[in-house]
N, C-alpha and C positions, 0 to 999 in steps of 0.2 A: 504494500500501500504505501503510495507516494504522499506528500507531505498535502499537495494541495487535497486527494479522497480523504484523508486524515481530517484537516479542517472542515471540510463540507460534512462527514461524519458528527462531528463535533457540534457544528452550526445547527444540523438538524434535530442532533440533541437538544439543546439548548431552546430551540422553536418549538420542542414537543411537551406541551406541558404534561402529558399525562406522565413524563418521566421524572418531574417532579413531584407530582401530586404521588406515583410510586412509592420514589425516596424518602417522602414524608413522611406516608403510610409505615414502613420500614422502620424509621427513626421513632417514630412517635409507638409503634408496637414494639419495640426494641427499649422504649423509656419505661412502660408501662411494667413492664417484665420485671423490675426491679421495683414493683410496688408489693406488699402482701397482698395476700388473695383476696381480703375483704376490699381494702382501699384499690383496687384492682378493678375488682366488678363492680363497683360503685360508678369508677370512671368511666367504665365500658359501657354500663348502663344508662350512665347522664348523655355522655357528649360522644357516642358513638352511634347508638341505638335511641339515644333523642327520649328516654323514661325522664318522667317529672320525679319529685324529690318522694312525692304518695306511694306514685307506681313502686320505686325503688324498694321505698320502705315498706308497702305491702309483700312485695315481692321477697323480702328478711325480714320479715316478722319484728322492726323494729320502728323507732317516729322517724318522721321525715326531718325533722333537728338532728336527729343522731347522722342520717343521713348526710346532711350537709357537714355537720361535723367530720364525719369520715373522707369527705369530698374534700374538704378544707384541708387537713393532713395529709391527703395525698397531692394536690396541688404544691403545697410545700414542701413536701420529698420530692416530687417532680421537679422543683426551683432548684433544689441543691443539687441534683444531679444535672441540671442543665450550667 
């Protein structure tokens, strides 16, 4: 592969938004994997699946306030990792 082909390939990757979406998804999944299981579940259900605090609380048999606290601890843990 010559330099021109390599530059064209790299430019195509930069212009392809799905490439970044894929990279971002891998990054987020990797970060979330460091969380304790309950925090990981709350983050996934809240931000990836779009459940409300009440829905998550009902699924886990805890109050929405506790769900919010778990979410806040998870986000603080993620901030430390970044």
